[in-house]
N, C-alpha and C positions, 0 to 999 in steps of 0.2 A: 792869696789861698785859707782856707779858712783857717780859724786861730781861738786858742779858748785863753781864758785868764783869770786866776782863781788864786784865794789865798793860802799860804801854808802857816797855822796857829802854833803858838808856842803852848806849852803846859808847863804847871806845877806839881807836886806831889803833896796834897794834902797829906798823906799818910805813906809812911815809905818802912815796910820791914823788914830785913836781909835776916834770914832764919836760918841760913846756912849753906852748906856744897851740896850740890846734888850729884848724883853716881855720874853723870854726864859733865862735870865739870862747872858747870853754871852753877850760879848762886840763885836759891829758892827766894822766892821775895812775895811780899805780901803790899802790894800799893792802891792808893786812889788817886789816879789820875784828874785833873782838873785842866780842860783846854782855857787856853786867856786868848786877849782880843788881839797883842802883838803879833805881829806877823810879818812871813815875805812873802814876795808876789812871785808866781811862776805863770809864763805866759809861754802855751806851745800850739804849733803849725805842723802842718804836713810840708814836706820838699818833694819835689820830684825826684830828685837824686834820694839812693839810700843813705843809713847812715844816721847817725845822733851827732849834731851840732848843739853843743850846750854852751854858754854863755851867759858867764858871774859876773855881777854888779854891785856893788856896794860892799865888797870885802875884798880888801888884796888878798890873802892870804889865801881864799879857797880860791880865786882867779889864779893865783901863779902855780896853784895842784894841779896833776892831770884831771881831766874832764872825767875821764874813764872811770877814776876811783871814787867819784859823786856819787852820793846814794840817789839824788834823783834822775842823774845819767842810768846808774845801774838799774833801776826802777823802770824807767823808761825801755831799757834793752830788754827787763826780761818779760814784761809785759807783752811788748809788739812782738816778741817771740813765742809766746803762748796764742796770741792773735793772728798770727800770721799775717802781720802788716806789712805789705808791700812797700809802699813808700816811707820816706826817712822822716825823722821828727826834728824842728828846730826849737830849740828850747832858751828864755832868757829868765835865770832865778834872779832877781832884785831882793838881795839878804839886808835884811833889819837886824833878826835875832842873832845876836850875839853868840858865836859859837865857843863849843868845850864852859858851856855854863850852867848846865842840865836844865837845860828848859825843851830840849828836842828838838832843836830846830833840822838839824839832818833828817830825823827820821819825819816831821813833818813834811821836810819837802819831798821827800820819797812817795808817802800818800799821796800827795798834790799830783804828781807825776802820775801814780796810776788811776786817779780818779779824773785827774785833766786828760788824760789817753782814752779813756773811755769814752769821755764827754765829746773829744774830738772826733773819735772816728765812730762813735754812735755803735759800737758792739756791743756786746753782752759775754759776761763771764761768771760761771757758777761763783757764788759769795765764797763758799770751800776753798775752791782754787784761788780765789782772789786774795785770801787769808792766807792761805799758804806760800805764798808769793810775797807776801807785805811780812811774813815772821821769816822769812830765809833772808829778807833785807835788815831786819833790826828787831830786837824785841820791843820798842815802842812803837815800831810802824803800824802793827794792829790796831792799838789806838787812834791813830790818825785817821784811820778810817771811818771811825765814827763819832769821836769829839764828845765834848759835854762832860760829864762826871762818870767815871766808870772804875772798877775794881779789876786790879790788873793781879794774876797769881801765876804761878811757875817760873817764867825768867821775867814775867810781865808782859809776854805775849798772849796771854789766853784771857781774853779782856769780857768782861759783864759788866753792861750798863746799868747806872745807880739814878737813882732819882735826883734831879736838878734840885742844887740849894739855891736860895735866893743871890740874884746877880748883886755881884759887889764889884766894888773897886779894887785892885791888884794896883801896887808900886815894888816894881822890879828893879833891884840894885844890882848893876854887873860891875865886881870891886876893878879899878883900874891895875893892871899890871900883876894879878893874881889867877892863877889859872889850875884846876885840879883836874887831872886826867882821872879817866874814869877805872882805870885800872889801878893806879897809886891808891885812891881812894877804897878799893874793896882791899888791897892788901893791908891797909892801917887795920881796917874792920876786922881784918881775920882773927885776929888774936882775942876778937872781944866776942865772936861770934858762938854760939852754942846751935845745937840740931833741935833743940826741942822751943817750944815756945809758949812761954809763961800764960799763966790761963786769964789774968787779970788783963796781961795786955792784947790777948785774942776777944776780951768782950769787949774793953775800949774801941777795937779796931771792928767790931761787928756794931756798935751803937754809932761810931761815925758813919759805918756805909748807909747806913738806913734814917740818919737823924735828917728832917725835912730843913733842919738851918745849918749843915754842915759843923765847923768847928773843932777843935781838937788836934790840932796840927801837932805831926810829930814824925821826926828822920832819924831813921838810926846811924846816918853819917856823920850828922853833926858831932857825935861823941868821936869821933875817929878824926873828922879835918877840922872843927874848932881848934883843937889844941896845938895843930901844926900852922893854922892860918890865924892867930888871933883877931885880927882885921874882920873876919866875917861873924865874929859871934858879936863883937863891936855892933858891926852893921845892925843884925838882929836886935841887940840893945837901943838902939838908938831909933829904929823902927816903930819898936812898941812905947818909946820915951814921947814919940811924937805922935803917936796917935794909932797906930794901927793895932787893932783888936787883938789880932794874931801874927806872929813872923816866924819862919822859917828857912832854911836852906832848899834850895831848888834841885831836885835830885842828888847828884855826888856833888855838887856845886862846881864852878865857885857863884853865881847870881844865887841872892838872898831874895827874898820876897815878902811883902806886908801885906795883908787883907783887912782892909777900912771898911766902917759902915758909910760913910761920906766923901765923896770926890774931894770936896773941898779941903778935907784933912789929909788926903793923899798928896795931894797937888802942895799944898804948904810943905808936907813932910818931904818933898823930895828936894826943897833946898838944905837938908841939912847934910846933902852929898854932892856937895861942886865938884869934886875931883875923881867921881865917878859916871860911869853911866847908867840914868835912870829911865824907866819907862811908866809911863802911866798908861794902864790899860783895865779891863775888867773881865770878869769869868763870863764864860759862853755857854749857853744851855746848848743839850743836843738839838734842838729843833733847830735855832740861831746858826749853828755849823750846820746841819747837813744843807740849808737852804743858801747857803754860799757853796757849800763843795759837792753837793748832790752825790752820784753813786749809787752803787745798787743797795738794798734794803738789807743791813747785813745784823740788824737785831733779832 
């Protein structure tokens, strides 16, 4: 049977502003996503019998959970129903992105499943409908249909492509033994949130959006997460001390990443974290991302 194989890339947030609660109970965000080369791998093939057969390798925790709860499974199920696909789908997901670290691995797997199933079946779907399915699966999933560098507003699911910054080496540090559930991070931050945006902060955000050089990392979650997990603040300091031009918490944590000017500096900095899991990677432009992922034109 025909099969397709494609990467599911991770992301970092170059900027993450949490503005306050919306009427629907979600938080209003302003964020700048950046795709990075760290990735899972998803292989899809059609099978004669109906249903979805998902196998997860590389992560024992996910492998032990019901497959029906996995975002990649749910993405295949929703798109297969929308496209009225008759045959079943067999999927093998090879996990490399650490889970629960703010790197978007689950959302990326879902987007890869959507794009992969379109490639596998050679079917078409309206871009608006695909984005609607992606948004239902998770707030970050629409970003992973595009990749590159992009502005996210609303819940983070309204995506607007931004000019790519120059390619940069990135070192991601996934701390041993520290997890930060997203729900907890929002609760910790709630007492500091306001429903208005500081004018200077908004100006800085806009400048970062359109700067051809990038720069100016900022993440509101650091103020709430670092006091509760001082090790994460220490990792950020160590990345800067070992040559990172900038460093920040990834999403709501617990991974911390540094952006470097030269790959050699990033590789040397990795030696400073022998007890943690480290990933040497780089930023990805939207064109690079599109070549690897394919899919309809959503720009």
